[in-house]
MIDO-532368 format. One line per 8 residues: number of its first residue (from 1); for each residue x, y, z of N, C-alpha, C. Coordinates in steps of 0.02 Angstrom, whole numbers. Layout:
<pts>
NUM) X,Y,Z,X,Y,Z,X,Y,Z | ...
</pts>
This chain:
<pts>
1) -842,-755,-208,-816,-696,-170,-861,-637,-225 | -890,-599,-165,-959,-553,-192,-916,-484,-174 | -893,-436,-238,-889,-372,-233,-943,-323,-243 | -946,-269,-192,-986,-213,-185,-953,-157,-177 | -993,-107,-216,-970,-45,-185,-1022,0,-162 | -1007,38,-101,-1051,77,-64,-1040,142,-46 | -1065,212,-63,-1050,270,-41,-1091,278,39 | -1031,278,69,-1031,303,148,-1017,355,167
9) -1063,399,136,-1064,477,127,-1051,513,222 | -1060,476,269,-1059,492,323,-963,488,348 | -941,449,287,-858,438,304,-838,473,257 | -871,517,198,-847,529,131,-797,502,110 | -814,419,88,-792,401,46,-828,337,23 | -823,311,-36,-826,250,-72,-806,199,-57 | -828,139,-29,-798,82,0,-804,7,-46 | -764,-31,-54,-762,-68,-86,-763,-146,-41
17) -809,-173,-47,-810,-232,0,-823,-292,-45 | -790,-341,7,-773,-404,-25,-801,-452,22 | -850,-486,-13,-891,-517,41,-918,-480,106 | -938,-420,100,-954,-386,162,-897,-356,197 | -831,-370,175,-783,-333,226,-759,-290,180 | -752,-201,205,-702,-146,179,-638,-171,158 | -619,-177,89,-539,-200,72,-525,-148,22 | -565,-85,21,-538,-30,-26,-580,23,-18
25) -540,86,-12,-579,158,-18,-567,203,-64 | -624,242,-90,-594,319,-124,-632,357,-79 | -591,403,-52,-587,455,10,-601,513,-41 | -650,543,-30,-670,618,-69,-699,665,-11 | -693,733,-49,-716,779,-11,-764,843,-57 | -810,849,-26,-857,898,-76,-859,963,-69 | -849,973,-111,-825,1068,-125,-863,1113,-175 | -909,1159,-162,-951,1183,-209,-993,1137,-257
33) -979,1150,-325,-1009,1113,-357,-969,1042,-391 | -909,1022,-342,-875,956,-360,-858,924,-312 | -835,850,-320,-826,786,-289,-765,791,-306 | -714,791,-238,-641,788,-259,-619,743,-234 | -594,686,-277,-584,609,-245,-487,629,-238 | -488,620,-167,-430,634,-162,-363,579,-108 | -403,525,-110,-364,454,-103,-382,404,-119 | -361,355,-132,-395,272,-164,-331,237,-120
41) -375,179,-104,-320,135,-66,-361,62,-77 | -309,5,-89,-345,-59,-84,-303,-88,-26 | -348,-132,0,-294,-169,59,-242,-211,19 | -173,-219,23,-119,-242,-20,-146,-332,0 | -152,-344,63,-165,-415,72,-231,-447,38 | -277,-411,23,-330,-447,-10,-376,-419,-65 | -294,-387,-104,-305,-344,-167,-290,-408,-221 | -329,-394,-282,-340,-438,-323,-362,-379,-397
49) -329,-423,-432,-325,-399,-501,-387,-347,-535 | -398,-270,-538,-449,-252,-560,-500,-230,-502 | -482,-242,-443,-527,-196,-385,-522,-135,-378 | -458,-97,-390,-455,-17,-395,-505,12,-458 | -481,-30,-489,-526,-2,-564,-603,-6,-537 | -627,-56,-536,-696,-69,-525,-735,-14,-472 | -696,0,-416,-695,46,-363,-702,111,-390 | -664,131,-437,-645,205,-466,-699,195,-513
57) -738,167,-556,-778,172,-611,-852,155,-571 | -858,126,-507,-932,129,-490,-936,187,-456 | -883,204,-427,-897,293,-392,-923,339,-444 | -875,355,-496,-911,384,-545,-966,366,-577 | -980,311,-577,-1057,296,-613,-1113,339,-552 | -1085,318,-496,-1134,341,-445,-1131,432,-455 | -1067,445,-450,-1082,529,-449,-1124,558,-533 | -1115,506,-574,-1136,539,-642,-1213,538,-634
65) -1235,457,-598,-1308,453,-614,-1352,483,-554 | -1303,514,-493,-1352,534,-443,-1342,618,-426 | -1303,639,-471,-1294,721,-441,-1272,748,-509 | -1266,806,-510,-1246,851,-553,-1151,906,-525 | -1119,841,-486,-1079,859,-471,-1010,856,-520 | -964,901,-520,-907,887,-572,-854,841,-536 | -816,815,-551,-765,766,-525,-685,794,-531 | -667,813,-490,-580,836,-477,-561,776,-454
73) -504,756,-472,-449,704,-461,-398,725,-432 | -374,729,-364,-324,757,-354,-282,667,-329 | -311,627,-317,-288,557,-318,-253,535,-373 | -187,539,-366,-150,493,-438,-190,432,-473 | -226,396,-438,-249,345,-468,-307,357,-493 | -352,400,-474,-410,434,-496,-405,474,-560 | -346,505,-551,-326,542,-604,-317,511,-675 | -266,446,-665,-254,413,-724,-289,374,-742
81) -340,336,-703,-407,304,-719,-445,367,-767 | -461,405,-753,-489,438,-795,-446,464,-877 | -388,479,-864,-369,477,-922,-369,425,-983 | -357,361,-941,-373,295,-978,-446,285,-998 | -482,307,-982,-559,315,-995,-572,367,-1026 | -563,383,-1073,-590,456,-1106,-689,467,-1092 | -708,405,-1102,-784,413,-1101,-814,436,-1025 | -775,455,-967,-796,469,-919,-761,547,-926
89) -732,592,-961,-687,643,-974,-755,702,-944 | -806,691,-971,-872,738,-959,-872,775,-896 | -866,708,-848,-871,714,-780,-827,777,-753 | -782,790,-773,-728,856,-762,-752,908,-771 | -800,916,-835,-817,984,-856,-870,991,-854 | -914,986,-789,-988,995,-793,-997,1069,-763
</pts>
């Protein structure tokens, strides 16, 4: 099994692909100087432990490495993930 995450900017989402098939998404909206994560979902029939976390971490790494956007988490999963990973808190305060 191969898991990858790609930014599908034309669809305003990061997609989690398992062997090339989209099995999860982290949807976002761009607003001024922020990327607002609004919804995260992994297909319950294809879900495996840690998939949502990998999706969110890879998306946040991409935001940190490729932009100066601050992160706003309206999605409860992303908000909880950020609370559990203090090393990513700086992304919220740029």
